[in-house]
Every structure is written in C-alpha cells, then in structure tokens.
C-alpha positions, 0 to 999 in steps of 0.5 A: 560483485558489489551490492549496487551492481547486484541490486540491478541484476535481480528483481528489486523486491528480492533486494528490498525484502532483505533490507527492512525486516518485516518486524521493523515496520511499525505502522498503524492506520485507522480503517474507515470503520475505526479499526486499527490496522497494524501493518507488522501483524499482517501476514501477507504482502502489503500494498500501501498507496496514498490517494486524493480525489483532487489529483487527476492521476489518482482518479485514473489509478483507482480503476486499476487498483480495484482490478488489482485488489480483486485479483489478489484478494486474500493474497495481498493486503491493500491499504489506501491512505486518504486524508478524509478532511480534504476529500469532497467525493462521497466515495472517499468519506469515512 
C-alpha cells in the first residue's frame, strides 16, 4: 500500500505523529506573565491556535476553546497565540 492511500485510511494524527518527531519541534513562546513556554519540553499533547478579536470567527471559537481547555485540563496543553499590539479588547491584553 502506498503512503498516500495509507494516509487517508487511518486517522490523520496517527500518520502525522510519525512525520515530525517531538524533539524536532523547537518553538518558544512568551506567556502573558513573561514566562518562556518551550514546546519541545511539554510532555503532553499541545494544541496551538492563533487568535484575533478582529476576526469574527475567532470570537465565536473562543467559547468552544474554553470548553475544550476545561475538558482536557491537565491532559492537553493549550497555547493561544495573540498579537497584543493589535488587540483592543482588555481580555486580550498582556
């Protein structure tokens, strides 16, 4: 079976997890508290999403993200990327 037909025959995650080993991910973010978040040192699965209050869809997704974050608290690390220089809502500041 070729890789392309196998890819769609199984859940995408099971295929993608083998393509990029965790130790190759070298992403570093700064939290709203100024702490460094080093993705390659996080032991649990990581969910990363960009966010902007200027985008109506992002605003609608926020409620669902909060539900997911509460449901998987302690199991999945959620990282929400916000460009605070372009946000006007106090919820998105620092």
